[in-house]
C-alpha positions as CSV (number, residue, x, y, z in Angstrom):
1,G,31.7,-5.3,38.3
2,P,31.4,-2.1,36.4
3,D,28.1,-0.7,35.0
4,A,27.3,-1.5,31.3
5,P,28.1,1.1,28.7
6,T,25.4,3.5,27.4
7,I,24.4,3.1,23.7
8,K,22.4,6.0,22.1
9,E,21.4,7.3,18.8
10,S,22.6,10.9,18.1
11,D,20.0,13.6,17.9
12,D,20.4,13.9,14.1
13,K,19.9,10.2,13.8
14,K,23.1,9.8,11.8
15,Y,25.3,8.1,14.4
16,I,25.2,5.6,17.2
17,T,27.3,6.6,20.2
18,V,28.6,4.2,22.9
19,N,29.8,5.7,26.1
20,P,32.0,3.3,28.1
21,I,31.5,5.1,31.4
22,T,27.9,5.1,32.7
23,N,28.9,5.4,36.3
24,K,31.6,8.0,37.1
25,A,32.7,5.8,40.1
26,D,34.0,3.2,37.6
27,T,37.4,4.8,37.3
28,D,39.4,1.7,36.4
29,I,37.7,0.6,33.2
30,I,40.5,-0.6,30.9
31,E,38.7,-2.1,28.0
32,H,35.5,-1.4,26.0
33,T,34.3,-3.9,23.4
34,V,31.6,-2.9,20.8
35,T,30.2,-5.1,18.1
36,Y,27.7,-4.4,15.3
37,T,26.6,-6.0,12.1
38,G,27.9,-4.3,9.0
39,T,25.8,-3.7,5.9
40,D,27.7,-6.6,4.4
41,G,26.2,-8.9,7.0
42,Q,29.6,-9.4,8.7
43,E,30.2,-8.7,12.4
44,K,32.4,-5.7,13.1
45,K,34.3,-5.6,16.4
46,I,35.8,-2.6,18.0
47,V,38.0,-2.8,21.1
48,A,39.1,0.3,22.8
49,T,41.6,0.5,25.7
50,Q,42.1,3.1,28.4
51,D,45.6,4.0,29.6
52,L,44.8,4.5,33.3
53,E,47.9,6.5,33.9
54,N,47.1,9.2,31.3
55,N,43.3,8.6,31.2
56,T,43.4,8.4,27.4
57,W,41.5,6.1,25.2
58,T,42.7,4.5,21.9
59,I,41.1,1.9,19.6
60,S,43.2,-1.2,19.6
61,E,41.1,-3.3,17.2
62,G,38.6,-2.3,14.5
63,G,39.7,1.3,14.0
64,G,38.2,1.5,10.6
65,F,34.7,0.8,12.0
66,A,34.3,3.7,14.4
67,N,35.8,6.9,15.8
68,I,36.8,7.5,19.4
69,D,37.1,10.6,21.6
70,S,40.5,10.0,23.3
71,N,39.5,11.9,26.4
72,T,36.1,10.4,27.1
73,G,36.3,7.1,25.3
74,L,33.0,7.8,23.5
75,I,32.8,5.7,20.4
76,T,30.8,7.0,17.4
77,I,29.6,4.7,14.6
78,D,28.2,6.1,11.3
79,K,24.7,4.6,11.1
80,L,25.1,4.0,7.4
81,K,27.7,1.4,8.2
82,I,25.2,-0.6,10.3
83,K,22.8,-3.1,8.8
84,N,19.1,-2.1,9.3
85,E,17.3,-3.8,12.2
86,T,20.4,-5.3,13.8
87,E,21.8,-4.7,17.3
88,V,24.9,-2.7,18.5
89,K,26.3,-4.5,21.6
90,A,28.8,-3.3,24.1
91,F,30.5,-4.2,27.4
92,V,33.4,-2.9,29.4
93,T,36.1,-4.6,31.5
94,D,37.6,-3.2,34.6
95,N,41.2,-3.6,35.9
96,G,40.1,-5.6,38.9
97,E,43.2,-4.7,40.8
98,Y,41.4,-2.8,43.6
99,V,39.3,-5.8,44.7
100,D,40.5,-8.8,46.7
101,N,40.0,-11.4,44.0
102,S,41.8,-9.1,41.5
103,Y,40.1,-10.7,38.5
104,K,39.2,-8.4,35.7
105,Q,35.4,-8.1,35.6
106,N,33.1,-7.6,32.7
107,S,30.0,-5.4,32.9
108,K,26.7,-6.7,31.7
109,E,26.2,-6.3,27.9
110,S,24.2,-3.3,26.6
111,N,22.4,-3.5,23.3
112,L,20.5,-1.1,21.0
113,K,18.5,-2.1,18.0
114,V,19.3,0.1,15.0
115,T,16.4,1.1,12.8
116,K,17.3,3.1,9.8
117,T,15.1,5.8,8.2
118,K,13.7,4.9,4.8
119,A,16.2,7.4,3.3
120,D,19.1,5.6,4.8
121,Q,17.7,2.2,3.8
122,V,17.5,3.4,0.2
123,T,21.1,4.6,0.4
124,E,22.2,1.2,1.8
125,L,20.4,-0.5,-1.1
126,G,22.4,1.4,-3.6
127,D,20.6,4.8,-3.9
128,L,18.7,6.4,-6.7
129,D,19.8,8.0,-9.9
130,P,18.2,11.1,-11.5
131,V,16.6,10.5,-14.9
132,E,16.0,12.9,-17.7
133,I,12.4,13.8,-18.1
134,R,11.2,14.9,-21.6
135,K,8.1,16.9,-21.6
136,W,6.1,19.1,-23.9
137,V,5.7,22.8,-22.9
138,G,2.8,23.2,-20.6
139,E,2.5,19.6,-19.6
140,D,2.4,18.6,-16.0
141,I,5.6,16.9,-14.7
142,D,5.4,13.7,-12.7
143,W,8.6,14.1,-10.6
144,S,8.6,10.4,-9.6
145,K,9.7,9.6,-13.1
146,G,12.8,11.6,-12.4
147,I,14.5,9.0,-10.3
148,K,15.5,5.4,-10.9
149,V,17.1,2.7,-8.8
150,K,20.8,2.3,-9.3
151,K,21.1,-1.4,-8.4
152,D,18.5,-3.4,-10.3
153,E,18.7,-6.4,-7.9
154,N,17.4,-4.1,-5.1
155,K,14.6,-2.5,-7.2
156,D,11.8,-4.2,-5.4
157,S,13.0,-3.3,-1.9
158,I,13.6,0.3,-2.9
159,N,10.2,0.6,-4.6
160,K,8.6,-0.7,-1.4
161,L,10.3,2.0,0.6
162,L,9.2,4.6,-2.0
163,E,5.5,3.6,-1.7
164,G,4.5,6.3,0.7
165,A,7.1,8.9,-0.5
166,T,6.4,12.3,-1.8
167,I,8.6,13.2,-4.8
168,T,9.0,16.9,-5.6
169,D,11.3,19.3,-7.3
170,A,13.9,20.5,-4.8
171,T,15.6,23.1,-7.1
172,D,15.6,26.7,-5.8
173,K,13.6,28.0,-8.7
174,K,10.8,25.5,-9.3
175,R,11.1,23.9,-12.7
176,N,8.0,23.7,-14.9
177,T,7.2,23.2,-18.5
178,E,6.3,26.7,-19.4
179,K,9.6,27.3,-21.1
180,E,11.6,25.3,-23.7
181,G,15.1,24.2,-23.0
182,D,17.1,21.9,-20.7
183,F,16.8,22.4,-17.0
184,V,19.0,20.6,-14.5
185,G,17.9,20.4,-10.9
186,K,17.4,18.3,-7.9
187,I,14.6,16.1,-7.0
188,S,13.5,15.6,-3.4
189,V,12.2,12.3,-2.1
190,K,10.3,12.7,1.2
191,F,9.5,9.4,2.9
192,D,6.5,8.8,5.0
193,D,8.7,8.4,8.1
194,G,9.9,12.0,7.7
195,S,13.3,11.2,6.3
196,E,14.5,12.8,3.0
197,L,16.9,12.3,0.1
198,I,17.8,15.0,-2.4
């Protein structure tokens, strides 16, 4: 049977890619099946097929769950769509016509466990909202008071993720309380795993 597909995380850690062809000798792969668990807890299934005459790939099932490169068959899934700490699984099926028994053969299944950065986990849990901070002139600002959790039911989970985070002012000109008036700006949340939300 054919070699199993290759599942990888993109360098920027935003996507999971699944390459149906691990071994270039597998020229008769006709189907590529990828499954993952969505953030709603439901299984998402993507089936891609290769037209062996034109060597082009299309998604025949689950097109809303991933993108495909029609030339290479590479499937790309946005990591934000995948539930944290779950597996992406994939296998391919060959045409089987070149072998005596002519049965279509499946490859072994590949899998990759997806671990999200803390920033992505907070996004999955409903994200943070900016909060107005009222201060007297000259007073130190505690930037962590500048954010709040959007979805109350996820407050505890998000606060746990925020425990090691550094919260600072991300505006170009640093805001302070030397002047009076209203200042609008961005707040940066840097998590202890190196990920960041602004």
